[in-house]
N, C-alpha and C positions, 0 to 999 in steps of 0.2 A: 504494500500500500504506500502511496506517495505522500510526502509531507506537503505537496503543493495543494493549494486550495482548489476546490472543484468549481471552476467558473466556466461551465460547459455550454455557453450559449444562453443562459438565463439572462433575462433583462432585469437586473437587480434595481436599476434606476426606476423602473416602472412596475416593480413587484407590488401587486395589489393585495397580497395575502393579509397584510396589516399595514396601513399607511400611518406614518408618524410625521408630525410637523417638527422639524429640527430648527431651533432658533439660535442663530449666532448673534449674541448680544454684544453691542459695542465693538463690532468687527472693525479692526483698523484697516482702512481702505488702502493706504499706501503700502502696508505690508502685504495685503491681499494681492495687490497688483504685482508687487515684486515676486511673491511666491508663484503667481500665475506665470509671469515671464520666465522664471527659472524652470518651472515645470514644462512649459511649452518648448523651451530651448532643449531641455533634456529629451523630450519626446521627439523633436526633430532629429536630434543626434541618433536616437534609437532607430528611427525610420531609415536614416542613411546607413546605419550599421546593418539593418535587416536587408538592405539592397546590395550591400558590399559582398565581395568575395571573402568568405570566411577563412579560406586558406591564406589569404593575404593579411588577415587580421585575426590570428588564432586566439588572442586574448580578448576579443570582443565579447561582451556579456550577452551571448545569444539568448540565454534564458530570460534575461531582463527585457530583451526586445520582444520575445514572445509574450511575456506577462504584460508588457505595456500595451501590446496590440489587443489582448483579451480585455484588459481593464478599460482601455479606451472605448471599446464597444459596450462594455457593461455599465460604465459610469457616464455615458454620453450626456444624459439630461442633468445628472447631478454635477458632472464636470463642467457644465457651462458656467457655473459659479456666478450666475446673475451678472455676467460681464457688462451688459449694457447699463443695468441699474447702477453698478459700481462706478463705471466710467462717467455716467451723468452726475452722480453724487460728487465725485471728485471735481468735475467741471464746475460745480456750484461751490466748491471750497470746503465740502464736508470732509472731516478726517475719520469719523466713525459712522457706522450705520448698522442698524439691526437688520439682519438678513434672515430669510425664512425659506426652507426647502421642504417640500412634501416628498417623502421617500418611503419605500417599502422597507420593512425591518431586515430584509435580505441584503440591504446595502452594507450592513455591518461587516459581513465576511469580506466584501470587496474593499471596504475602507481599511480593514486590518491588513489585507494583502497589499494595498497601495502603500501603507505605512512601512511595511517590511521591504517593499520594492524600493522606496525612496531611501531607506537606510542602506540597503545593499548598493544602490546607485551612488550614494555618498562615498562608500568604501572604494568603489571603482574610480570615482573622481579624485579622491585623496591619493590613490595609487597612480594617478595620472594615466589611467587606461581609457579615459574619456577626455574630451576637450572641455566639457562643461566643468566649472569649478564646484567643489563641494559646497553644500549649503552652509552658511555661517550659523553660529549658535542661535541668533535671534530668529532666523528663518525656520530652524528646526523647532524652536520653542513654539512659534506661531503654528506650524504644521501640526504639532502634537496637540495643541489646544483645538485647532480647527477640526481635525479628524476625530479627536476625542469627544467632541460635542455630538457627533453623529452616533458614536458607540454608546455614550452615556444616555442620551435622550431616547435612542431606540430601545434601550433597556428599561426605560421608565424614569430615569433620573432627571434632575432639573438642569436647565440651561445655566451656564456660568459665563458671565461677561469676560471679555479679554481684559487682563489687568496689567499688561505690559506696555512698552513704549508704543506710541501711535505713529511714529514715523521711522524711516529707515535710519539705523545707526550702524555704521561699520563696526563689526566686532571681531 
């Protein structure tokens, strides 16, 4: 039996077995955009690796590429991250905003897999096996809070507001 999560084509973003509204309270918009940009850059690099000759790049994280493709399909709706709403709020000068997502409880498995994927990707970045740089501590802290809100609230726990810095600080 594999340790890999079973994300076999289920649409966890639209899982209607039990829908939960996840509230991201006082979400720091600047950090959210920075995390989105880092994630998108990493996904672009994964796509390039997926198209590359694996013999020419034997250290390429093939498993990460495959997981990223599966998670991209599974988290499509959740992964949209209210981009338009966030971008408009930033355009109005807002630094924080409460965001809300309606998700099926099945999203928890995908969120945990994404968290593990990002941690593994950080290790590849730190070892200079990818061009993308490792996430700095603040971005890791933000990602832990962000993803943790989905896990906690899908399990019936309360929403917790972000209590860290509101803007990007190089660390």
